[in-house]
C-alpha positions as CSV (number, residue, x, y, z in Angstrom):
1,X,3.7,78.6,38.7
2,X,3.0,75.8,36.2
3,X,3.2,72.5,38.1
4,X,3.5,68.9,37.0
5,X,-0.2,68.5,38.0
6,X,-1.1,71.5,35.7
7,X,1.0,69.9,32.9
8,X,-0.8,66.6,33.2
9,X,-4.2,68.2,33.3
10,X,-3.4,70.3,30.2
11,X,-2.1,67.2,28.3
12,X,-5.2,65.2,29.3
13,X,-7.4,68.0,28.1
14,X,-5.6,68.2,24.7
15,X,-5.8,64.4,24.4
16,X,-9.5,64.6,25.0
17,X,-10.0,67.3,22.4
18,X,-7.6,65.8,19.8
19,X,-8.0,62.1,19.7
20,X,-4.6,61.5,18.1
21,X,-4.2,57.9,19.3
22,X,-7.3,56.7,17.4
23,X,-6.5,59.0,14.5
24,X,-3.2,57.3,13.8
25,X,-4.2,53.7,14.4
26,X,-5.1,51.7,11.3
27,X,-5.7,48.2,10.2
28,X,-6.2,46.4,6.9
29,X,-9.9,47.3,6.8
30,X,-9.7,51.1,7.2
31,X,-6.5,51.9,5.3
32,X,-8.4,53.7,2.5
33,X,-10.3,55.8,4.9
34,X,-7.2,56.6,6.9
35,X,-5.3,57.7,3.8
36,X,-8.2,60.0,2.7
37,X,-8.2,61.6,6.1
38,X,-4.4,61.8,6.5
39,X,-3.8,64.9,4.4
40,X,-6.6,66.8,6.2
41,X,-5.1,65.8,9.6
42,X,-1.6,66.8,8.6
43,X,-2.9,70.2,7.5
44,X,-5.0,70.6,10.7
45,X,-2.1,69.7,13.0
46,X,0.4,71.8,11.0
47,X,-1.9,74.8,11.4
48,X,-2.3,74.1,15.1
49,X,1.5,73.7,15.5
50,X,2.2,76.9,13.6
51,X,-0.4,78.8,15.7
52,X,0.9,77.5,19.0
53,X,4.6,78.3,18.0
54,X,3.5,81.8,17.1
55,X,1.9,82.2,20.5
56,X,5.0,80.8,22.2
57,X,7.2,83.3,20.4
58,X,4.9,86.2,21.5
59,X,5.1,85.0,25.1
60,X,8.9,84.7,24.8
61,X,9.2,88.3,23.6
62,X,7.0,89.4,26.5
63,X,9.1,87.4,28.9
64,X,12.3,88.9,27.6
65,X,10.9,92.5,27.7
66,X,9.8,92.0,31.3
67,X,13.1,90.5,32.2
68,X,15.1,93.3,30.6
69,X,12.9,96.0,32.3
70,X,13.3,94.4,35.7
71,X,17.0,93.8,35.2
72,X,17.5,97.5,34.4
73,X,15.4,98.5,37.5
74,X,17.3,96.2,39.9
75,X,20.7,97.2,38.4
76,X,20.3,101.0,38.1
77,X,17.3,102.2,40.1
78,X,17.1,99.8,43.1
79,X,18.1,101.3,46.4
80,X,20.8,98.7,46.8
81,X,23.6,98.5,44.4
82,X,23.1,95.0,43.1
83,X,25.6,93.0,41.1
84,X,24.6,91.1,38.0
85,X,24.8,87.7,39.6
86,X,22.6,88.8,42.5
87,X,20.0,90.1,40.1
88,X,20.0,87.0,37.9
89,X,20.1,84.4,40.8
90,X,17.9,86.0,43.4
91,X,15.8,88.9,42.2
92,X,14.6,88.0,38.7
93,X,13.6,84.3,39.5
94,X,11.5,85.5,42.5
95,X,9.7,88.4,40.8
96,X,6.0,87.9,40.5
97,X,5.8,89.2,36.9
98,X,8.5,86.8,35.8
99,X,6.9,83.9,37.5
100,X,3.6,84.6,35.9
101,X,5.0,84.9,32.4
102,X,7.2,81.9,33.0
103,X,4.1,79.8,33.8
104,X,2.5,81.0,30.6
105,X,5.7,80.1,28.7
106,X,5.8,76.6,30.3
107,X,2.2,76.0,29.4
108,X,2.6,77.1,25.8
109,X,5.7,75.0,25.4
110,X,3.7,71.9,26.4
111,X,1.1,72.8,23.8
112,X,3.7,73.2,21.1
113,X,5.3,69.9,22.0
114,X,1.8,68.2,21.9
115,X,1.0,69.5,18.4
116,X,4.5,68.7,17.2
117,X,4.0,65.1,18.3
118,X,0.5,65.0,16.7
119,X,1.9,66.4,13.4
120,X,4.8,64.0,13.4
121,X,2.5,61.1,14.2
122,X,0.1,61.8,11.4
123,X,3.0,62.3,9.0
124,X,4.5,59.0,10.1
125,X,1.2,57.3,9.7
126,X,1.2,58.0,6.0
127,X,4.6,56.3,5.7
128,X,3.6,53.4,7.9
129,X,0.5,52.8,5.8
130,X,2.6,53.0,2.7
131,X,5.0,50.4,4.0
132,X,2.2,48.2,5.2
133,X,0.5,48.2,1.8
134,X,3.8,47.5,0.0
135,X,4.7,44.6,2.3
136,X,1.2,43.0,1.9
137,X,1.2,43.3,-1.9
138,X,4.2,41.0,-2.3
């Protein structure tokens, strides 16, 4: 199970590895440098976002396959004749395989959201710098 504590630890680890806060900060003295690095950062975060979305999709397919297989088992091969709502409400959510893959899915969703935020922040930084420069040239 992927807990709130795990989520916080994952985000802190990602923040430590990708110093997005300092990457998007700028002032009048480092605008040129930030603009030069901006395209590289956008490319980097777009690649990381695409990669993490691809992994998320693979995990989602895996989750769906396991869920379908287990549903068929509980519906047609289980010793009790279970109804659809019993399977969906009680059996599937408590299955160990489902829980394990759901934790993977939850973790990967956090990673995707982090890189989406990073990509959006770097993209917005470009426009913020542009606005800043235009407003100070007048």
